[in-house]
C-alpha positions as CSV (number, residue, x, y, z in Angstrom):
1,M,-12.6,-20.2,-24.6
2,I,-11.0,-20.1,-21.2
3,T,-10.1,-23.3,-19.8
4,Y,-8.3,-24.1,-16.4
5,L,-5.5,-26.6,-17.0
6,K,-4.8,-26.3,-13.3
7,K,-7.3,-25.1,-10.6
8,A,-6.4,-23.9,-6.9
9,I,-7.8,-26.3,-4.5
10,K,-7.7,-23.8,-1.8
11,T,-8.4,-20.0,-1.4
12,P,-6.3,-17.9,1.1
13,E,-8.0,-17.6,4.3
14,S,-7.4,-17.6,8.1
15,D,-9.3,-18.0,11.2
16,E,-10.6,-14.4,11.0
17,A,-12.9,-14.6,14.1
18,E,-10.0,-15.9,16.3
19,T,-7.5,-13.3,14.8
20,R,-10.2,-10.4,15.3
21,E,-10.8,-11.2,18.9
22,I,-7.0,-11.4,19.7
23,V,-6.3,-8.2,18.1
24,E,-9.4,-6.4,19.7
25,K,-8.0,-7.3,23.0
26,I,-4.4,-6.2,22.2
27,I,-5.5,-2.7,20.9
28,K,-7.7,-2.3,23.8
29,A,-4.8,-2.9,26.3
30,V,-2.6,-0.7,24.5
31,R,-5.1,2.1,24.1
32,E,-6.0,2.1,28.0
33,N,-2.7,1.1,29.4
34,G,0.0,1.9,26.8
35,D,2.8,2.1,28.9
36,D,6.2,0.2,29.0
37,E,4.9,-2.6,31.1
38,I,2.0,-3.6,28.8
39,L,4.1,-3.5,25.6
40,R,6.8,-5.5,27.2
41,H,4.0,-8.0,28.2
42,Y,2.8,-8.4,24.4
43,S,6.3,-8.3,23.2
44,A,7.5,-11.2,25.5
45,K,4.2,-13.1,24.8
46,F,4.7,-13.2,21.1
47,K,8.6,-13.1,20.6
48,N,10.1,-14.0,23.9
49,W,11.0,-10.4,24.2
50,K,12.9,-9.1,27.1
51,G,15.2,-6.4,25.9
52,K,14.9,-2.7,24.7
53,L,12.0,-1.3,23.2
54,I,13.6,1.8,21.6
55,L,16.9,1.8,19.8
56,S,18.9,5.0,19.2
57,A,20.5,5.9,15.9
58,D,23.9,4.8,17.5
59,E,22.5,1.5,18.4
60,I,21.0,0.9,15.0
61,E,24.5,1.7,13.5
62,Q,26.1,-0.7,16.0
63,R,23.9,-3.5,15.3
64,A,24.4,-3.0,11.4
65,K,28.1,-2.7,11.5
66,N,29.1,-6.3,10.8
67,I,27.2,-6.1,7.5
68,P,29.5,-6.6,4.5
69,E,30.2,-3.4,2.7
70,T,28.7,-4.9,-0.7
71,I,25.6,-5.5,1.1
72,R,25.6,-2.1,2.4
73,E,26.2,-0.7,-1.1
74,D,23.5,-2.8,-2.6
75,L,21.0,-1.6,0.1
76,T,22.1,2.0,-0.5
77,F,21.6,1.4,-4.4
78,A,18.0,0.2,-3.6
79,Y,17.3,3.1,-1.4
80,E,18.4,5.4,-4.1
81,Q,16.2,3.8,-6.7
82,V,13.2,3.7,-4.4
83,Y,13.7,7.4,-2.9
84,G,14.5,8.7,-6.4
85,F,11.3,7.2,-7.9
86,A,9.2,8.5,-4.9
87,M,10.8,11.9,-5.3
88,K,9.8,12.0,-8.9
89,Q,6.1,11.0,-7.8
90,R,6.2,13.9,-5.5
91,E,7.3,16.3,-8.2
92,S,4.4,15.1,-10.4
93,M,1.9,16.2,-7.9
94,Q,1.1,19.9,-8.2
95,E,-0.2,22.7,-5.9
96,F,-2.2,25.2,-8.1
97,E,-4.4,28.2,-8.1
98,T,-7.1,29.0,-10.8
99,E,-9.9,31.3,-11.7
100,I,-12.7,29.4,-13.5
101,T,-15.0,32.3,-12.9
102,P,-13.5,35.8,-12.8
103,G,-12.9,36.8,-9.1
104,V,-13.4,33.2,-7.7
105,T,-10.0,31.8,-6.8
106,L,-9.8,28.1,-6.2
107,G,-6.7,26.4,-5.2
108,Q,-5.1,23.0,-4.1
109,R,-2.4,22.5,-1.5
110,L,-0.4,19.3,-0.7
111,I,0.2,18.7,2.9
112,P,2.4,15.9,4.3
113,C,0.8,14.2,7.3
114,D,2.6,15.0,10.5
115,C,3.6,11.5,11.5
116,A,4.0,8.2,9.7
117,G,4.5,4.6,11.2
118,C,6.4,1.9,9.1
119,Y,6.1,-1.6,10.0
120,I,9.0,-3.8,8.9
121,P,8.2,-7.6,9.0
122,G,10.7,-9.9,10.8
123,G,9.2,-13.3,10.2
124,L,10.5,-16.0,7.8
125,F,12.6,-13.5,5.7
126,A,14.8,-10.5,6.6
127,H,12.6,-7.9,4.9
128,A,15.2,-5.4,4.4
129,A,13.6,-4.1,1.3
130,S,10.3,-3.4,2.9
131,A,12.2,-1.0,5.2
132,I,13.5,0.9,2.4
133,M,10.1,1.0,0.7
134,S,8.2,2.5,3.6
135,I,10.5,4.7,5.3
136,A,12.2,6.3,2.2
137,T,8.8,6.9,0.5
138,A,7.4,8.7,3.8
139,K,10.7,10.7,3.8
140,A,10.3,11.7,0.1
141,A,6.7,12.8,0.8
142,G,8.1,15.3,3.2
143,V,6.7,13.6,6.5
144,P,8.4,15.5,9.3
145,F,8.2,12.5,11.9
146,V,8.7,8.9,10.8
147,V,8.6,6.0,13.2
148,A,9.7,2.4,12.3
149,C,9.2,-0.8,14.0
150,S,10.4,-4.4,13.5
151,P,10.3,-7.4,15.8
152,S,13.1,-9.2,17.4
153,H,13.3,-13.0,17.5
154,D,15.0,-13.3,20.8
155,G,14.4,-10.1,22.5
156,E,18.0,-8.9,22.1
157,T,18.8,-8.9,18.3
158,I,17.2,-7.8,14.9
159,N,18.4,-9.0,11.6
160,P,21.4,-6.9,10.8
161,A,20.3,-6.6,7.1
162,I,17.1,-4.9,8.5
163,M,19.1,-2.7,10.7
164,C,21.4,-1.8,7.8
165,A,18.4,-0.7,5.8
166,V,17.0,1.3,8.8
167,S,20.4,3.0,9.2
168,I,20.4,4.1,5.5
169,C,16.6,5.3,5.6
170,R,17.1,7.1,9.1
171,P,13.6,7.1,10.7
172,D,13.1,9.5,13.6
173,V,12.4,6.8,16.1
174,F,12.8,2.9,15.8
175,M,10.9,0.6,18.0
176,M,12.1,-3.1,18.5
177,M,8.7,-4.7,18.7
178,G,6.3,-6.4,16.2
179,G,2.8,-7.6,15.9
180,A,-0.5,-5.9,16.6
181,H,0.8,-4.2,19.6
182,A,3.6,-2.4,17.5
183,I,0.8,-1.1,15.2
184,A,-1.2,-0.1,18.2
185,A,1.9,1.5,19.9
186,M,2.3,3.6,16.7
187,A,-1.2,4.5,16.4
188,Y,-1.5,5.7,20.0
189,G,2.0,7.5,20.0
190,N,3.7,5.4,22.8
191,F,7.1,6.5,23.5
192,T,7.1,9.3,21.0
193,G,4.1,11.4,22.0
194,K,3.3,11.6,18.3
195,P,0.4,9.3,17.3
196,A,0.8,8.3,13.6
197,D,-1.5,9.6,11.1
198,V,-0.7,6.9,8.6
199,I,0.9,3.3,9.1
200,V,2.1,1.4,6.2
201,G,4.0,-1.8,5.7
202,P,3.4,-5.7,5.2
203,G,3.0,-8.0,8.1
204,N,1.3,-11.2,9.2
205,R,-2.6,-11.7,9.8
206,F,-2.4,-10.0,13.2
207,V,-0.6,-7.0,11.9
208,A,-3.1,-6.7,8.8
209,E,-5.9,-7.1,11.2
210,A,-4.6,-4.4,13.7
211,K,-4.3,-2.2,10.7
212,R,-7.9,-3.0,9.5
213,Q,-9.4,-2.1,13.0
214,L,-7.6,1.0,13.4
215,F,-8.5,2.2,9.9
216,G,-10.2,5.5,10.4
217,K,-8.3,6.6,13.4
218,I,-5.3,6.1,11.3
219,G,-4.7,5.9,7.6
220,I,-3.2,2.9,6.0
221,D,-1.5,1.8,2.9
222,V,-3.7,-1.2,1.9
223,F,-5.8,-4.1,3.4
224,A,-3.1,-6.5,2.9
225,G,-3.3,-10.2,2.2
226,P,-1.0,-13.1,1.0
227,T,1.4,-12.0,-1.7
228,E,0.0,-12.9,-5.2
229,S,1.5,-12.8,-8.8
230,L,0.1,-13.5,-12.3
231,V,2.2,-14.1,-15.4
232,I,0.7,-13.4,-18.8
233,A,2.7,-15.3,-21.5
234,D,2.3,-16.2,-25.2
235,K,4.1,-18.7,-27.4
236,T,7.2,-16.4,-27.5
237,A,8.0,-16.8,-23.8
238,D,10.6,-19.0,-22.4
239,P,8.8,-21.7,-20.3
240,Y,11.7,-22.1,-17.9
241,M,11.8,-18.5,-17.2
242,V,8.2,-18.5,-16.6
243,A,8.5,-21.3,-14.2
244,I,11.1,-19.7,-12.3
245,D,9.4,-16.4,-11.9
246,L,6.2,-18.2,-10.6
247,M,8.4,-20.1,-8.3
248,S,10.0,-17.0,-7.0
249,Q,6.7,-15.6,-5.7
250,A,5.2,-18.8,-4.5
251,E,8.1,-19.0,-1.9
252,H,6.6,-16.1,-0.2
253,G,4.1,-18.1,1.9
254,Y,2.0,-21.3,2.0
255,D,-1.0,-19.3,0.9
256,S,0.6,-17.1,-1.7
257,P,-1.2,-17.8,-5.0
258,V,0.7,-17.8,-8.6
259,W,-1.2,-17.9,-11.7
260,L,-0.3,-18.3,-15.4
261,V,-2.6,-17.1,-18.1
262,T,-1.6,-18.0,-21.7
263,D,-2.9,-18.8,-25.1
264,S,-0.4,-21.4,-25.8
265,K,-1.1,-24.9,-24.5
266,E,2.2,-26.0,-25.2
267,L,3.7,-23.4,-23.2
268,A,1.3,-24.1,-20.4
269,E,2.1,-27.8,-20.4
270,T,5.9,-27.3,-20.4
271,V,5.6,-24.8,-17.5
272,M,3.4,-27.2,-15.5
273,N,6.1,-30.0,-16.0
274,E,8.9,-27.6,-15.0
275,M,7.3,-26.2,-11.9
276,P,8.2,-29.3,-9.6
277,K,11.5,-29.4,-10.8
278,V,12.4,-25.6,-10.2
279,I,10.8,-25.8,-6.8
280,A,12.5,-29.1,-5.8
281,D,16.0,-27.2,-6.6
282,L,15.3,-24.7,-3.8
283,P,17.3,-25.1,-0.7
284,E,13.9,-24.9,1.2
285,P,11.3,-25.9,-1.2
286,K,8.5,-26.8,1.5
287,V,6.6,-23.4,1.2
288,A,6.8,-22.9,-2.6
289,K,5.7,-26.6,-3.0
290,A,2.6,-26.0,-0.9
291,S,1.6,-22.8,-2.5
292,W,2.0,-24.1,-6.0
293,R,0.1,-27.2,-5.2
294,D,-2.8,-25.6,-3.2
295,Y,-3.0,-22.1,-4.9
296,G,-1.2,-22.2,-8.3
297,E,-3.5,-21.9,-11.4
298,V,-2.9,-22.3,-15.2
299,V,-5.6,-20.6,-17.4
300,L,-5.6,-21.3,-21.1
301,C,-7.1,-18.8,-23.4
302,S,-8.0,-18.6,-27.2
303,T,-7.1,-15.0,-27.6
304,R,-5.1,-12.2,-26.0
305,E,-8.6,-10.4,-25.4
306,E,-9.6,-13.5,-23.2
307,M,-6.1,-13.4,-21.5
308,L,-6.7,-9.7,-20.8
309,E,-10.3,-10.4,-19.4
310,V,-8.9,-13.0,-17.0
311,S,-6.0,-10.8,-15.8
312,N,-8.3,-7.8,-15.3
313,D,-10.6,-10.2,-13.3
314,Y,-8.0,-11.4,-11.1
315,A,-6.8,-7.7,-10.4
316,A,-3.3,-9.3,-9.3
317,E,-0.9,-7.5,-6.9
318,H,1.9,-8.2,-9.6
319,V,1.3,-8.8,-13.2
320,Q,4.2,-10.0,-15.4
321,V,3.9,-9.9,-19.2
322,I,6.1,-12.0,-21.3
323,V,4.5,-11.7,-24.9
324,E,4.7,-9.9,-28.2
325,D,3.5,-6.3,-28.5
326,L,4.1,-5.0,-24.9
327,D,2.8,-1.8,-25.5
328,W,-0.8,-3.2,-26.4
329,W,-0.7,-4.8,-22.9
330,L,0.4,-1.6,-21.4
331,D,-2.3,0.4,-23.0
332,N,-5.0,-2.3,-22.3
333,L,-4.3,-3.6,-18.7
334,S,-6.0,-1.8,-16.0
335,K,-6.4,-3.7,-12.9
336,Y,-2.9,-4.6,-11.2
337,G,-0.8,-3.4,-8.4
338,S,2.4,-3.0,-10.4
339,L,3.2,-4.2,-13.9
340,F,6.4,-5.9,-15.2
341,L,6.7,-5.7,-19.0
342,G,9.0,-8.1,-20.8
343,E,11.2,-10.9,-19.8
344,E,13.8,-8.5,-18.5
345,C,11.4,-7.3,-15.9
346,T,10.9,-10.1,-13.2
347,V,8.8,-9.4,-10.2
348,P,11.6,-9.8,-7.8
349,Y,13.4,-6.8,-9.3
350,G,10.5,-4.6,-8.1
351,D,10.3,-6.3,-4.9
352,K,13.9,-5.3,-4.1
353,T,15.7,-2.9,-6.4
354,T,14.0,-1.3,-9.4
355,G,12.5,1.6,-7.5
356,T,8.6,1.2,-7.8
357,N,7.2,0.3,-4.5
358,H,6.5,-3.3,-3.5
359,I,3.8,-2.7,-0.8
360,L,0.8,-3.3,-3.2
361,P,-3.0,-4.1,-3.2
362,T,-4.0,-7.7,-2.8
363,N,-7.4,-9.6,-2.8
364,K,-8.5,-7.6,-5.9
365,A,-8.0,-4.3,-4.2
366,A,-6.2,-3.4,-7.5
367,R,-9.8,-2.7,-8.9
368,Y,-9.7,0.5,-6.9
369,S,-6.3,1.2,-5.3
370,G,-2.7,1.4,-6.3
371,G,0.2,0.4,-4.1
372,L,2.2,2.7,-1.6
373,S,3.3,6.0,-3.0
374,V,4.2,9.4,-1.7
375,G,0.5,10.3,-2.2
376,K,-0.5,8.1,0.8
377,F,1.4,10.5,3.1
378,I,0.1,13.5,1.5
379,K,-3.4,15.3,2.0
380,V,-4.6,17.0,-1.2
381,V,-6.7,19.9,0.3
382,T,-8.5,22.8,-1.4
383,Y,-9.0,26.5,-0.5
384,Q,-11.0,29.3,-2.0
385,R,-11.3,33.1,-1.9
386,M,-13.4,35.6,-4.0
387,T,-14.1,39.3,-4.5
388,R,-17.3,40.8,-3.4
389,Q,-18.3,41.2,-7.1
390,A,-17.8,37.6,-7.8
391,S,-19.8,36.6,-4.8
392,K,-22.9,38.1,-6.6
393,R,-23.1,35.3,-9.3
394,I,-21.9,32.6,-6.7
395,G,-24.4,33.8,-4.1
396,E,-27.4,33.8,-6.3
397,V,-26.7,30.3,-7.6
398,A,-25.9,28.9,-4.0
399,S,-29.1,30.3,-2.7
400,R,-31.3,28.8,-5.4
401,I,-29.6,25.4,-5.2
402,S,-29.9,25.4,-1.4
403,R,-33.6,25.9,-1.6
404,L,-34.1,23.4,-4.4
405,E,-32.5,20.8,-1.8
406,G,-34.8,22.1,1.1
407,M,-31.8,23.6,2.9
408,E,-33.1,26.9,3.9
409,G,-30.2,27.9,6.4
410,H,-27.6,27.3,3.5
411,A,-29.8,29.7,1.4
412,R,-29.9,32.5,4.1
413,A,-26.1,32.4,4.4
414,A,-26.0,33.4,0.8
415,D,-28.8,35.9,1.0
416,V,-27.3,37.9,3.8
417,R,-24.3,38.4,1.8
418,L,-26.2,39.5,-1.3
419,R,-28.2,42.0,0.9
420,K,-25.1,43.4,2.4
421,Y,-22.8,43.6,-0.7
422,F,-25.5,44.7,-3.0
423,P,-28.0,46.6,-0.9
424,D,-29.7,48.5,-4.0
425,E,-30.3,45.4,-6.1
426,K,-33.3,42.9,-5.9
427,F,-32.8,39.2,-5.4
428,D,-35.2,36.3,-5.5
429,F,-35.2,35.0,-1.9
430,E,-38.5,33.1,-2.1
431,V,-38.6,29.6,-0.8
432,Y,-38.5,26.7,-3.5
433,D,-41.6,24.5,-3.4
434,P,-41.0,21.3,-5.3
435,K,-45.0,21.1,-6.0
436,G,-44.7,24.4,-8.0
437,E,-46.2,26.6,-5.5
438,R,-44.4,29.8,-4.0
């Protein structure tokens, strides 16, 4: 039996109509007048911007130079983890050639896109890790030209931690701007002459809406919503650790849902009692408090099969499992953005350092999509060639299937080759009649 001991009183939402209208106007303005002046206008409007739009590599280094060496070392370690894992992903993707029928050669090629755009948020938090997750992954995929951008709060500076991460990842161009106009600028190739083929990275509702509206002209990573996290825990879990992990994700934003799924009523009640305490202990508890109050849920189940059903139904961005028999959960869970197995693997590890990517599907998109990987930047394309002898069998079948479908032009493209290559042989070129008449 599935019981909600705590149910969300809100669902993540925003004024979609207003957001859509604002973003449409911005994209139109950048598309039609995407020069320095229009981008300065929108930068100033949203971020009191009055400074430079493009920072050189030397300027990036200059703005990052005051970062303590220990922080640079930490960001370098995180970069090596993310880039290293992305390279392993790339190595797992293979080009190949095969002959299923003798003489018919079929192949697969992996071609990186020409230009990738990486958006680095610059709002409530200094998203240095997001710079690494996007830029390093694009570089590992072999993208030859990477553009990154992040907003300035005062028109002059950007958080030095973000600058340090950018200096480590080394994009080809860095733009000091944010919001929907930055997404449009990357999509239309402003300042670079290279329109982005793919744009990735988290951002606010205007950034997400700009990516949504431009999807089709560009590829994107995911249709992003508020960060979400689900913890699966049984009686063996430490309630305090569970509460801390839920709190750590609730601090992302006022509308960031966190969910606990358990088969232990005692654990559930203890965690619910601990949550106000661990939240109140934060230096700035306001966001996490509102998120837990409005969007937090606790679901009590009778069996692990029910827990599995609930988790797969949520299809959460992050799923953390603190239970006995972790392998059973690894084998059976199928709908999640990223999976964290055991108490030792908290979600913030993946957010910052482990190496798996933290740009992940939300709003149940994990039902059909994974998170950002090198594959988002690589086209899997196919090719074929064949001998004339092999084209005999292929041509005969293609001709008959084409007429079966009523596509006479397709059939004749096969027929003409059969006549040319095998002039002394007879073939059935009759038009197929579905009524059985010829």
